[in-house]
Residue, then its C-alpha position, 0 to 999 in steps of 0.5 A: m499500499n505504501a508504494i500506491i499512496f506515495s506515488a500519488l502523493l509525491g506526484v502532487v509534490m512535483m506538480f507543486s515543485g514547478i511553482f516554487t522553481t523554474n530551474k530545470q536541474a533543480i526540478k530533476n533533482i526534486a523527481l530523483v529525491c522523490l523517487t528514492l523515497l518511493l523506493v524506500a517506501n516500497l522496500a519497508n513494505h516488502y521487508e515489513w519495516y513499515s506499512i500504511k494500514i487501510d482497509t481495501k475491503q479485499m480490493f487488494s492482495f499485497g504479496k511479495y510478487g507485488y512488492f518485488f515488481n514494484t521495486i523493479a518498476i521504481t529502479a528502473t524509473l530511477l535509472y530512466v531519470f538518471v540517463s534521461g532527466d535532462d532530456i525530459v525537462k527540454v521537451g517543453s516548458y513543463g518539466a515539473e508537470y512531466f515528472a508528476l505525470i510519470f509518478f502518476v503512471l507509477c501509481g497505476v503500475t503499483i495497483l496493477s501489481s497487486y490488485n484483487n478486483l476487476l474495479m481496481l484492475f480498471l482503474g490501474i489501467e486507466i490511471m496508467t495510461i491517461p497521463l501517457y496521452i498527454l505525455t505523447g502529445s507533449d511536443k505540441k509544436n510537432l504535428h507527429s506528436n499531436e497525431a500520436a497523442l490523438k491515436y493513442f487517445l482514440m485507440g486507448a478509449f476504445s479498448t477501455g470500452i471493450m474491457l468495461m464491457g468485458i467486466a460488466l459481462l462477468y459481473g453479470s454471470s458471477g455477481s462479484f468483482g472480486i477476481e477470485s470469485i469470478v470463476n469457481n476454482t474447482t475443475i470445470t468444463l467449458m460446457k459448464v460455464p455460463i456463456l457470459e462468463v466466456i464472452g466477458l473473458m474474451f472481451v477482457f483478453v482482447s482489451m489487455l492485447f490493445k494495452v500490451s500492444a500485441a497482434p492483431f491489435h498492435f497497429w497503433t503502436p509504431d505511429v504512437y511510439d515514433g510520434a511521441p518525444t523519443v525520450f518518453t517512448s522509452f518509458m511507454a515501451t518499458l515500464v508501461k508494457v512490462a506492468a500491463f503484462a504483470g496485470f494480465l498474468r494476475l488476472f488469468d492466473h487468479a480470475f481464470g485459472s480453472l478456464k485455462t484450457t479455454w483461453q490458452i489456445w488464444a495466447g499461444a495464437v497471439a504469442v506466434l502471431t505477435l512474433i511473426i508480425g513484429n520481428i519480420t516487419a522490424v527487418y525492413q525499417q530504416s529508422v531505429k526509432r521505428l525499428l525498436a518500436y516494432s522490436s517492442i511488439a515482438q518482445a510483447g510476444f515473447m512475454m506472451l509465452g508466459l501467459y501461455g505456459l503460466g506457472d512458477g516459470a513464467r512468474e519468475g521469467m517475467v521478472l527477469y524480463a521486466a528487468s532485462y528489457s526495460l534496462a536494455t531499452i531505457a540505455i538505447f533510447s537514452v542515446l537515441t534521444r541525443m542523436n542527431d540522426y535516428t536512421i541506421e546510417g546515423f549510427n555509422g562510425l559512432a564506435k570510432k567516435d566514441p567506443w564506450i557509447a558504443g559498447i554499452l549499446a552493443v551489450c544492450l542490443l545483444s541483450l534485446a536479441g537474446i545472446p548468451l551471457t546477457a539478461g536478455f538471453l535467460a529471459k527468453f529461456y524462461m519464457l520458453q521453458a514455460a511455454l514447453s509445458a503447454k499444450y502444442g508447446l514445442v510448436v510454439v516454441v520452434i516458431a519463437v526460437l526462428m523469429a528470435a534468429v530474425s531478430v538478431y538480424y536487425y539488431f546486428r544491422v545497428l552493431q554493423a553500422m557502429y563498428f563496420r561503417a564509416a561515418e559520413e562526411g560531415a556527420q556529427f555526434p553529440a557529446f556525452s557526459t562522464g555522469f551519462k556515461r557512468v550511469l549507462t555503465l551500471i546498466a550495461i554491468l547489471i545486464l551482464v551480472l543478471g545474464i550470469q547470476p539471475g539468482l541475485l534478482l530471482h532470490y528475492l522472490y522467495f526470501 
């Protein structure tokens, strides 16, 4: 409960900080202090040092998994602000408000990690996504940003309507919003399930696919990610996506666990379709930003494997995937934000100009590709292992491995540009500060350490 309350209150603090100072560096520092306080408050809950006691009427179910996921999300946001805070305050004249919106997004994330009621699921999703509509259109002078915000808002509103319809049907069937009361946990067959329950399940499933940008409901993602300010795209593509998946897993594990045979085949089909569309389309992209947008769709396909083979291995894999994917993508986008040219050719000769930054980007790209000794490899391994336990799991895993091989191709296009091509005449690269490089180095080290010793992270799920 600490994280939910503190994230909301600290968001208000950030709003009022803009009244007392217009110094952009001071606003960034206030945000870092507030994120540190939020992290400490969540850890106090996790280790039972101090907890705010509120009777939630069983609408929340707090546990180690939720607290641990919150810790990963807040830590990743802290690193995100460290490397991209200067770029956030440069987007417009409302730096404090942008950080306030980020805190409100985190409030939605913390709700999704621990909800126990369909109403809280709805509130968590909306609290998380509504600030993103504003952040997407924050570059008011850019028509692409305005278009992206409008498209995101319309698609988000449409998917929210579908979710509410599904929730209404589930309530009509069970008479309760509690996720553990929706389906009786005894063994049942499809013929014994009320038709309202099946239709409600399908509606909620489709709406969640919109939120995580899984195929065939992914079509808004490339345009929105490409049009939004790059510094906010990394936040949208990482923490928001993995938080939506955490909510996805919680709902289908607790509410629809006894209907697993009904929705499991849907999840497998969606995972395969998402992997194929995301990876194949990414091959043809010339813009690194758009390539990463399609890459995020492909990564959603791998995370769908966790839902397909839902179990303890899938939960561990989701935690590791959340950490590895968020760290790598935040680091890549932080560099991309400062580049003058977003095309692949814009990275030509970067290794010669700044070998340290190129090396860090190489580690992050290799992790996204799932190369051994990186956290991304083990995250994918956990997901594939979970999928094997499901019906038709071997077929799904073979397709996933083939698509992972395709992803290596387009990630290596960026590596090839950095290391094996000469910079174009007159090309200029940004100067990266020492502090910026230190934080990126820390991220690269974390990716490698988790790739060698994932137990350092997963250990805290059980102890």
